[in-house]
C-alpha positions as a printed NumPy array, in Angstrom:
array([[  3.596, 145.201,  -8.417],
       [  0.027, 145.086,  -7.108],
       [ -0.748, 145.937,  -3.511],
       [ -0.888, 143.075,  -1.026],
       [ -2.29 , 143.146,   2.51 ],
       [ -1.269, 140.381,   4.888],
       [ -2.671, 139.922,   8.359],
       [ -0.299, 138.499,  10.943],
       [ -0.875, 136.704,  14.234],
       [  1.514, 134.991,  16.621],
       [  1.302, 132.495,  19.478],
       [  3.842, 131.207,  21.998],
       [  4.081, 127.602,  23.097],
       [  6.386, 125.752,  25.477],
       [  7.655, 122.346,  24.426],
       [ 10.466, 119.816,  24.745],
       [ 12.183, 117.93 ,  21.94 ],
       [ 15.211, 115.973,  20.833],
       [ 16.453, 115.853,  17.239],
       [ 17.889, 112.408,  16.624],
       [ 18.85 , 113.028,  12.984],
       [ 21.743, 115.195,  14.183],
       [ 25.245, 113.71 ,  14.513],
       [ 26.083, 111.653,  17.582],
       [ 27.155, 113.879,  20.45 ],
       [ 25.321, 116.981,  19.177],
       [ 23.747, 118.883,  22.083],
       [ 20.301, 118.934,  20.434],
       [ 20.147, 115.124,  20.361],
       [ 19.506, 115.401,  24.095],
       [ 16.048, 116.221,  25.43 ],
       [ 15.751, 119.986,  25.767],
       [ 13.077, 122.657,  25.559],
       [ 12.235, 126.065,  24.103],
       [  9.76 , 128.884,  24.379],
       [  8.716, 128.686,  20.74 ],
       [  7.066, 131.549,  18.88 ],
       [  5.006, 130.817,  15.794],
       [  3.496, 133.341,  13.388],
       [  1.121, 133.115,  10.456],
       [  0.986, 135.702,   7.677],
       [ -2.141, 135.438,   5.599],
       [ -4.179, 137.324,   3.009],
       [ -7.824, 137.114,   3.967],
       [-10.923, 137.243,   1.759],
       [-13.234, 140.211,   2.174],
       [-15.646, 139.788,   5.11 ],
       [-13.654, 136.784,   6.397],
       [-13.838, 138.083,   9.958],
       [-17.027, 138.41 ,  11.964],
       [-16.596, 142.19 ,  11.85 ],
       [-13.99 , 144.648,  10.479],
       [-11.173, 144.748,  13.01 ],
       [-11.588, 141.189,  14.257],
       [ -9.231, 139.644,  11.68 ],
       [ -6.168, 139.506,  13.919],
       [ -7.947, 137.966,  16.892],
       [ -9.721, 135.328,  14.786],
       [ -6.457, 134.46 ,  13.048],
       [ -4.712, 134.192,  16.403],
       [ -7.468, 131.929,  17.734],
       [ -7.025, 129.571,  14.776],
       [ -3.261, 129.533,  15.243],
       [ -3.594, 128.88 ,  18.982],
       [ -5.947, 125.983,  18.295],
       [ -3.485, 124.535,  15.758],
       [ -0.544, 124.545,  18.189],
       [ -2.509, 123.498,  21.284],
       [ -1.372, 119.885,  20.863],
       [  2.261, 121.057,  20.967],
       [  2.043, 123.29 ,  24.024],
       [  3.663, 121.781,  27.149],
       [  4.27 , 118.54 ,  25.3  ],
       [  7.101, 116.348,  24.049],
       [  7.221, 117.261,  20.357],
       [  8.642, 113.866,  19.43 ],
       [  5.291, 112.329,  20.362],
       [  3.661, 114.432,  17.63 ],
       [  6.392, 115.068,  15.008],
       [  8.964, 112.386,  14.213],
       [ 11.874, 114.825,  13.735],
       [ 10.804, 118.111,  15.375],
       [ 13.231, 120.492,  13.688],
       [ 12.094, 124.108,  13.354],
       [ 11.261, 123.441,   9.707],
       [  9.221, 120.313,  10.42 ],
       [  7.348, 122.059,  13.235],
       [  6.414, 124.889,  10.874],
       [  5.229, 122.436,   8.213],
       [  3.169, 120.541,  10.796],
       [  1.49 , 123.741,  12.003],
       [  0.693, 124.696,   8.421],
       [ -0.988, 121.333,   7.898],
       [ -3.241, 121.989,  10.892],
       [ -4.519, 125.374,   9.723],
       [ -7.741, 125.54 ,   7.74 ],
       [ -6.707, 128.648,   5.822],
       [ -6.445, 128.882,   2.048],
       [ -4.424, 132.077,   1.672],
       [ -1.353, 131.498,   3.848],
       [  1.665, 133.531,   2.759],
       [  4.052, 132.127,   5.38 ],
       [  4.303, 130.17 ,   8.618],
       [  7.187, 131.07 ,  10.919],
       [  8.686, 129.262,  13.888],
       [ 11.331, 130.756,  16.162],
       [ 12.888, 128.341,  18.609],
       [ 15.025, 131.137,  20.094],
       [ 15.314, 134.876,  19.51 ],
       [ 18.364, 134.154,  17.372],
       [ 17.069, 131.536,  14.921],
       [ 14.016, 130.375,  13.099],
       [ 12.417, 129.306,   9.841],
       [  9.727, 130.603,   7.474],
       [  7.743, 128.271,   5.2  ],
       [  6.537, 130.366,   2.272],
       [  3.546, 129.986,  -0.026],
       [  5.643, 127.788,  -2.35 ],
       [  6.416, 125.407,   0.541],
       [ 10.041, 126.5  ,   0.564],
       [ 11.879, 126.81 ,   3.877],
       [ 13.822, 129.991,   4.589],
       [ 15.969, 129.706,   7.686],
       [ 17.643, 132.571,   9.49 ],
       [ 20.257, 132.963,  12.187],
       [ 21.165, 136.119,  14.116],
       [ 24.683, 137.221,  15.096],
       [ 26.156, 140.284,  16.807],
       [ 29.39 , 142.244,  16.793],
       [ 30.547, 145.399,  18.599],
       [ 32.405, 147.923,  16.451],
       [ 33.161, 151.562,  15.722],
       [ 32.774, 153.407,  12.443],
       [ 32.338, 156.797,  10.845],
       [ 30.86 , 157.701,   7.475],
       [ 33.346, 159.855,   5.56 ],
       [ 31.056, 161.057,   2.758],
       [ 28.033, 162.347,   4.665],
       [ 27.097, 166.053,   4.549],
       [ 29.1  , 168.385,   6.778],
       [ 27.754, 168.308,  10.334],
       [ 25.979, 164.957,   9.98 ],
       [ 26.351, 163.063,  13.263],
       [ 27.462, 159.877,  11.486],
       [ 30.509, 161.715,  10.185],
       [ 31.944, 161.534,  13.704],
       [ 33.596, 158.359,  14.96 ],
       [ 31.031, 156.414,  16.983],
       [ 30.038, 152.829,  17.672],
       [ 27.187, 150.342,  17.534],
       [ 26.212, 146.945,  18.776],
       [ 25.529, 145.623,  15.274],
       [ 23.288, 142.637,  14.561],
       [ 23.468, 140.495,  11.438],
       [ 20.922, 137.993,  10.18 ],
       [ 21.867, 135.436,   7.556],
       [ 18.825, 134.239,   5.582],
       [ 19.079, 131.043,   3.518],
       [ 16.646, 129.21 ,   1.262],
       [ 16.911, 125.631,   2.501],
       [ 15.474, 124.258,  -0.753],
       [ 18.145, 125.694,  -3.067],
       [ 21.158, 123.689,  -1.885],
       [ 21.81 , 120.195,  -0.677],
       [ 22.744, 120.828,   2.958],
       [ 20.384, 120.155,   5.838],
       [ 21.061, 123.614,   7.267],
       [ 17.47 , 123.796,   8.466],
       [ 18.238, 120.909,  10.824],
       [ 21.508, 122.199,  12.242],
       [ 22.506, 125.871,  12.315],
       [ 26.129, 124.993,  13.1  ],
       [ 27.168, 125.323,   9.445],
       [ 26.046, 128.951,   9.431],
       [ 28.012, 129.457,  12.649],
       [ 31.17 , 128.116,  11.001],
       [ 30.787, 130.563,   8.105],
       [ 30.17 , 133.474,  10.448],
       [ 33.107, 132.781,  12.797],
       [ 35.922, 134.265,  10.635],
       [ 33.775, 137.271,   9.727],
       [ 33.037, 137.901,  13.398],
       [ 36.741, 137.701,  14.198],
       [ 37.42 , 140.445,  11.659],
       [ 34.523, 142.766,  12.556],
       [ 34.185, 142.497,  16.318],
       [ 35.916, 145.092,  18.51 ],
       [ 37.356, 146.815,  15.471],
       [ 37.127, 150.114,  13.648],
       [ 35.269, 149.104,  10.499],
       [ 36.855, 151.875,   8.434],
       [ 40.231, 150.149,   8.81 ],
       [ 38.997, 146.9  ,   7.214],
       [ 39.635, 146.529,   3.445],
       [ 36.382, 147.115,   1.582],
       [ 34.747, 148.988,   4.48 ],
       [ 36.229, 152.462,   4.165],
       [ 32.643, 153.767,   3.988],
       [ 30.87 , 151.305,   6.323],
       [ 27.175, 152.095,   5.988],
       [ 24.674, 149.357,   6.795],
       [ 24.214, 148.778,   3.061],
       [ 27.955, 148.476,   2.411],
       [ 28.418, 146.144,   5.392],
       [ 25.584, 143.884,   4.194],
       [ 27.173, 143.66 ,   0.721],
       [ 30.636, 143.027,   2.218],
       [ 29.269, 140.121,   4.293],
       [ 27.316, 138.768,   1.284],
       [ 30.469, 138.618,  -0.821],
       [ 32.208, 136.53 ,   1.84 ],
       [ 29.362, 134.133,   2.61 ],
       [ 27.751, 133.512,  -0.785],
       [ 30.668, 131.552,  -2.356],
       [ 30.365, 129.042,   0.499],
       [ 26.576, 129.056,   0.83 ],
       [ 24.609, 128.948,  -2.406],
       [ 21.438, 128.965,  -0.319],
       [ 22.129, 132.482,   1.   ],
       [ 19.184, 134.697,   0.059],
       [ 19.555, 137.89 ,   2.124],
       [ 22.003, 139.485,   4.531],
       [ 20.425, 141.816,   7.08 ],
       [ 22.431, 144.325,   9.106],
       [ 20.889, 146.107,  12.087],
       [ 22.821, 149.308,  12.735],
       [ 20.574, 149.983,  15.72 ],
       [ 17.523, 148.19 ,  17.087],
       [ 15.301, 150.437,  14.96 ],
       [ 16.989, 150.605,  11.556],
       [ 19.054, 148.574,   9.147],
       [ 19.586, 147.305,   5.629],
       [ 19.143, 144.112,   3.583],
       [ 21.111, 142.945,   0.539],
       [ 20.31 , 139.977,  -1.733],
       [ 23.271, 140.211,  -4.118],
       [ 21.519, 142.796,  -6.272],
       [ 18.898, 144.779,  -4.367],
       [ 19.23 , 146.944,  -1.288],
       [ 16.36 , 147.534,   1.115],
       [ 16.302, 149.542,   4.332],
       [ 13.812, 149.907,   7.146],
       [ 13.157, 152.372,   9.937],
       [ 11.195, 151.194,  12.979],
       [  9.377, 153.273,  15.587],
       [  6.647, 152.89 ,  18.176],
       [  3.716, 155.138,  18.928],
       [  1.172, 155.074,  21.748],
       [ -2.386, 155.729,  20.692],
       [ -5.989, 155.313,  21.795],
       [ -8.457, 153.502,  19.562],
       [-11.794, 151.722,  19.498],
       [-13.409, 149.303,  17.076],
       [-16.694, 150.883,  16.085],
       [-17.962, 147.713,  14.368],
       [-17.404, 145.459,  17.377],
       [-20.67 , 144.048,  18.751],
       [-22.378, 145.619,  21.745],
       [-20.771, 144.415,  24.961],
       [-17.423, 143.591,  23.298],
       [-14.584, 145.269,  25.222],
       [-12.931, 146.348,  21.98 ],
       [-15.85 , 148.683,  21.336],
       [-14.685, 150.694,  24.334],
       [-11.864, 153.215,  24.073],
       [ -8.591, 151.378,  24.648],
       [ -5.107, 151.539,  23.15 ],
       [ -1.866, 149.97 ,  21.996],
       [  1.837, 150.63 ,  21.787],
       [  2.035, 150.15 ,  18.035],
       [  5.226, 149.017,  16.318],
       [  5.645, 150.521,  12.861],
       [  8.274, 149.599,  10.266],
       [  8.727, 151.631,   7.1  ],
       [ 10.548, 149.718,   4.327],
       [ 12.191, 151.458,   1.385],
       [ 13.868, 150.215,  -1.797],
       [ 16.27 , 152.438,  -3.724],
       [ 19.499, 152.328,  -5.688],
       [ 22.743, 152.682,  -3.78 ],
       [ 24.336, 156.126,  -3.793],
       [ 27.895, 155.164,  -4.72 ],
       [ 29.382, 158.202,  -2.967],
       [ 27.408, 158.279,   0.266],
       [ 27.171, 154.497,   0.439],
       [ 23.516, 154.416,   1.383],
       [ 20.169, 154.203,  -0.38 ],
       [ 18.212, 156.606,   1.829],
       [ 19.451, 158.279,   5.013],
       [ 17.724, 156.764,   8.063],
       [ 17.645, 160.244,   9.582],
       [ 15.846, 161.65 ,   6.537],
       [ 13.201, 158.923,   6.784],
       [ 12.593, 159.8  ,  10.426],
       [ 12.488, 163.538,   9.744],
       [ 10.136, 163.295,   6.758],
       [  7.788, 160.948,   8.592],
       [  7.829, 162.986,  11.817],
       [  4.713, 165.123,  11.056],
       [  2.705, 161.939,  10.501],
       [  4.188, 160.353,  13.615],
       [  3.131, 163.348,  15.697],
       [ -0.453, 162.995,  14.474],
       [ -0.461, 159.37 ,  15.681],
       [  1.56 , 159.356,  18.874],
       [ -0.302, 160.061,  22.133],
       [ -3.497, 160.867,  20.269],
       [ -6.928, 159.23 ,  19.916],
       [ -6.868, 157.683,  16.459],
       [-10.646, 157.932,  16.126],
       [-10.334, 161.759,  15.963],
       [ -7.91 , 161.816,  12.993],
       [ -9.441, 163.349,   9.86 ],
       [ -9.593, 160.92 ,   6.947],
       [ -9.186, 157.785,   9.062],
       [-12.386, 155.802,   8.488],
       [-11.909, 153.429,  11.406],
       [ -9.135, 152.519,  13.813],
       [ -8.9  , 148.857,  12.775],
       [ -5.515, 147.759,  11.502],
       [ -6.409, 147.816,   7.8  ],
       [ -7.817, 151.348,   7.911],
       [ -4.842, 152.585,   9.905],
       [ -2.114, 151.029,   7.74 ],
       [ -3.764, 152.288,   4.547],
       [ -4.072, 155.78 ,   6.056],
       [ -0.358, 155.728,   6.919],
       [  0.479, 154.681,   3.356],
       [ -1.614, 157.516,   1.934],
       [  0.085, 160.069,   4.16 ],
       [  3.658, 158.763,   3.852],
       [  3.967, 157.78 ,   0.175],
       [  4.133, 161.372,  -1.181],
       [  6.875, 162.191,   1.351],
       [  8.845, 158.947,   0.953],
       [  8.764, 157.976,  -2.749],
       [ 10.931, 154.879,  -2.158],
       [  8.504, 153.475,   0.431],
       [  7.024, 150.151,  -0.732],
       [  6.081, 148.267,   2.429],
       [  4.642, 149.067,   5.858],
       [  4.526, 146.695,   8.829],
       [  2.18 , 147.657,  11.659],
       [  1.747, 145.602,  14.837],
       [ -0.678, 146.185,  17.705],
       [  1.113, 143.619,  19.855],
       [  4.082, 141.335,  19.201],
       [  3.536, 139.598,  15.866],
       [ -0.114, 140.631,  15.648],
       [ -0.896, 143.203,  12.988],
       [ -0.63 , 143.652,   9.236],
       [  1.876, 144.055,   6.403],
       [  0.966, 146.234,   3.424],
       [  3.326, 145.961,   0.453],
       [  3.342, 147.224,  -3.125],
       [  6.857, 146.209,  -4.171],
       [  9.362, 143.435,  -3.538],
       [  8.303, 142.404,  -0.048],
       [ 11.817, 141.423,   0.987],
       [ 12.848, 139.156,   3.846],
       [ 10.885, 138.561,   7.013],
       [ 12.271, 140.235,  10.118],
       [ 12.084, 138.417,  13.449],
       [  9.284, 139.661,  15.673]])
């Protein structure tokens, strides 16, 4: 698959709404409000920005202008049925951009929708459970071979346009499917549950998929967070994992105009996600060990963290494109299953570089 670079920008807005298409008595038929978060992911033509490194800010300015009519407003005055999906479609209609990959709207940290480049709506809903497990087939001395526990998170992703349910309007159907699974997983030792004798993130995601898919044809991915910084996806056939980390670095944009503050030395707490795609090891129950990813990437991490990026050999500039391509060049020989890198300067503002199956969006 050819390489694809997407720039991302996000904007918050505060708004009230009521969704009258829901059944009588539903709580969301009453006037209520949210701190919405919207994100645009977009491929940009060469020299689209006023200077290299200004892509994110210009994209964010366009997004902010598009949602300005929604901010601190009654959404029903603007959008007839302001569901998350309809809000995302409305925002897309307001953007004068020709290369949009996706528009996302999160009404809460636990639910949202992505409208992709084919105008299809992918909704997601987050759940949690608290459990213990141990991995019986890991190498001797591996910490995960000991009984331990996690506050797991699960995200169910569904393509609204595949089935006939209005699940993009009301997430309650997903809740009803999750309830019996939660009852089985929460406050339990996962190893004692049939089918989870080797409960890696990958195996758990497949186990959940097998229970949800027969009742939800729209299901497209199951995501399992083992910790806040790593997890696995499963789509019925393919497994993907990611490892997330942050690093604190100084930078400056050398092409910024004179007098622009970004020309000065400044910095960010960057969020970096490394995504890998590999076949499942039937014995170990994982694709790639999260710990191995961290260990192999550590020399690169140490070159980035608490360092001035503009002094790194081989890094042409410290703008997001130069940096993410430099990371790919350094990491790919060490992590052959790596096929996507997400890099954010601030929440939802950064870039995604992919050269494989891009996989599902993760909430920001």
